[in-house]
C-alpha positions as CSV (number, residue, x, y, z in Angstrom):
1,M,125.1,48.3,106.9
2,G,125.7,51.2,104.8
3,Y,127.3,55.0,106.1
4,D,128.3,53.8,109.8
5,Q,131.3,54.5,111.9
6,D,133.0,50.2,110.2
7,F,132.4,52.3,106.5
8,Y,134.5,55.9,107.8
9,T,137.0,53.4,109.3
10,A,137.7,51.4,106.2
11,Y,137.0,54.8,104.2
12,K,139.7,56.7,106.1
13,S,142.3,53.4,105.5
14,Y,141.5,53.4,102.2
15,L,142.0,57.1,100.8
16,A,145.3,56.4,102.4
17,E,145.9,53.0,100.4
18,P,149.5,54.2,97.8
19,T,147.3,52.7,94.9
20,V,143.9,55.1,95.4
21,R,146.8,58.8,96.3
22,K,148.9,58.2,93.1
23,A,145.9,58.3,91.1
24,H,143.7,60.9,92.6
25,D,146.5,63.1,93.3
26,A,147.3,63.5,90.1
27,I,143.7,63.8,88.7
28,F,144.4,66.4,91.8
29,R,146.9,68.0,90.0
30,I,146.0,68.5,87.0
31,A,143.4,70.5,88.8
32,S,145.3,72.9,89.7
33,L,146.7,73.8,86.7
34,D,143.0,75.6,86.5
35,P,142.6,78.5,89.0
36,D,138.9,78.0,89.1
37,F,140.0,75.2,91.5
38,N,141.2,77.8,94.0
39,D,137.7,78.8,95.2
40,V,135.3,75.6,94.8
41,I,132.1,74.2,97.1
42,D,132.5,70.5,97.5
43,F,128.8,68.8,96.8
44,G,128.7,65.6,99.1
45,C,131.9,66.1,100.5
46,G,131.4,63.4,103.2
47,A,133.8,63.1,106.4
48,F,137.1,63.8,105.1
49,N,136.9,66.3,102.8
50,E,139.5,64.7,100.5
51,F,139.9,67.7,97.9
52,F,140.1,70.2,101.2
53,V,143.4,68.2,102.7
54,H,145.4,66.7,99.4
55,S,144.3,69.6,97.0
56,K,144.8,73.0,99.2
57,P,142.5,74.6,97.7
58,E,142.7,78.3,98.7
59,R,138.6,78.5,99.6
60,Y,136.5,75.7,100.2
61,M,133.3,74.5,101.7
62,G,131.7,71.5,102.3
63,I,128.1,70.9,102.2
64,D,126.8,67.4,103.0
65,A,124.3,65.4,104.7
66,N,126.8,64.0,107.1
67,A,128.5,67.2,107.3
68,A,131.6,67.1,109.4
69,S,130.5,70.8,111.8
70,Q,133.3,73.1,109.1
71,D,130.3,72.0,106.5
72,I,126.9,73.2,105.9
73,N,124.6,70.6,106.6
74,A,122.3,69.9,103.7
75,D,121.2,67.3,101.1
76,Y,122.4,69.1,98.4
77,R,119.9,67.3,96.2
78,N,116.7,68.7,97.1
79,T,117.8,72.2,97.6
80,E,115.2,74.6,95.8
81,N,118.0,77.3,95.4
82,L,121.8,76.5,95.2
83,A,123.2,78.8,95.1
84,E,121.2,80.4,97.9
85,L,122.5,78.0,100.6
86,I,126.1,79.1,99.7
87,Q,125.8,82.5,100.2
88,P,127.7,84.8,100.5
89,E,130.6,83.3,99.2
90,T,130.8,82.7,95.4
91,P,133.0,80.0,94.3
92,T,134.4,79.4,91.1
93,A,134.7,75.3,90.8
94,F,132.4,73.2,92.3
95,V,134.3,69.4,93.2
96,S,131.8,66.1,94.0
97,L,134.0,62.8,94.2
98,F,132.1,59.7,95.0
99,S,129.0,61.9,95.9
100,T,126.6,63.0,93.1
101,E,127.8,60.1,90.2
102,I,127.5,57.3,92.9
103,T,123.9,58.6,94.1
104,A,121.7,59.1,91.4
105,R,120.7,58.1,87.0
106,F,123.4,59.2,85.2
107,E,120.4,62.2,84.2
108,D,119.4,62.9,87.4
109,N,123.3,64.1,87.4
110,Y,123.3,65.9,84.1
111,L,120.2,68.4,85.7
112,L,122.2,68.4,88.8
113,Y,125.3,69.9,86.9
114,E,123.7,72.1,84.8
115,K,121.4,73.1,87.6
116,I,124.5,74.0,89.3
117,F,125.9,75.8,86.4
118,D,122.6,78.5,86.2
119,E,122.7,78.3,89.9
120,I,125.4,79.7,90.5
121,P,126.7,81.9,88.2
122,T,130.3,82.8,89.4
123,I,130.9,78.9,88.6
124,C,133.2,77.8,85.4
125,S,134.2,74.4,86.8
126,G,134.1,71.4,87.8
127,L,135.5,68.3,88.6
128,V,133.3,65.7,89.2
129,S,134.5,61.0,90.0
130,G,132.2,57.8,89.4
131,F,133.6,54.4,89.2
132,Y,132.6,51.2,87.6
133,Y,134.0,47.4,88.3
134,A,134.9,46.1,84.6
135,S,132.9,42.4,86.1
136,K,129.9,44.3,87.0
137,K,129.2,47.0,83.8
138,D,125.8,44.9,82.9
139,Q,124.9,45.9,86.3
140,N,123.3,49.4,87.1
141,P,123.4,50.2,90.5
142,I,125.6,47.6,92.5
143,G,125.8,46.4,95.7
144,E,129.1,47.7,97.5
145,T,131.9,47.1,100.3
146,G,129.5,48.1,103.3
147,G,126.3,47.1,102.1
148,I,125.7,50.6,99.8
149,Q,124.0,50.6,96.6
150,S,125.7,53.0,94.1
151,Y,125.2,53.9,90.4
152,Q,128.5,53.2,88.4
153,T,129.4,56.0,85.8
154,L,128.3,53.9,82.4
155,E,127.0,56.4,79.7
156,D,128.8,57.4,76.9
157,I,130.2,60.7,76.8
158,E,128.6,61.1,73.7
159,D,125.4,60.7,75.0
160,V,125.2,63.2,78.0
161,C,126.6,66.8,76.1
162,S,125.2,69.6,77.3
163,D,124.5,73.1,76.0
164,T,125.7,75.0,79.3
165,F,129.2,72.9,79.6
166,E,132.2,71.2,78.0
167,E,132.8,67.6,79.6
168,R,136.5,65.8,79.6
169,R,137.3,63.1,81.0
170,I,140.5,61.1,82.6
171,I,139.5,56.9,83.3
172,L,141.4,55.3,85.7
173,P,142.6,52.2,86.8
174,V,142.3,52.4,90.6
175,P,142.2,48.3,92.5
176,S,142.1,49.0,96.0
177,L,141.7,46.5,99.6
178,M,138.5,47.6,100.1
179,F,136.9,48.1,96.1
180,G,138.9,45.0,95.7
181,K,141.4,44.9,92.0
182,D,138.7,45.8,88.7
183,V,137.8,48.8,89.7
184,F,138.0,52.0,87.4
185,E,137.6,55.0,88.1
186,I,135.9,58.3,85.6
187,W,137.4,61.2,86.5
188,K,134.6,64.2,84.3
189,F,136.2,67.7,84.3
190,F,133.8,70.0,83.3
191,E,134.1,73.7,82.0
192,K,130.9,76.4,81.5
193,K,130.2,77.4,77.6
């Protein structure tokens, strides 16, 4: 099936579910304590720009291969120079909500995160989110609702140390109608060293 209209309709309902809004809004409140998250580039903003809508940063730019008209339509994973893609903007933080983490292996993601910090020197902070199913921790990638293949965030924090940034994590149970009861979300906060 994939990212068709049925998926987007279901995902819009998912974002409005009380358990989801409570969890995501709590994370956004934490991010808002850091002024870096007032000027954000969103890698994989999707159709709904969740961070922009619910966190309300002062400046925001979304990048997605399926971007809405106000965003940059591009594949952030296959962009030679990320800084050229966003010029003349100078964001101080990046976010990627259920995009980077679910679309590639963690080794590839950490290379991308380091590339973001290296190629866009104004970026000092980052926030990304992924998930895992408690009942499927032995599988990666997995098939999900809507026929989507997704990578779970299963690596231990001590296995992905970076010379470029520090990482902190928050793990939350976030049951939903769309994804079921045994889903845990992993929210990673990055800070440039």
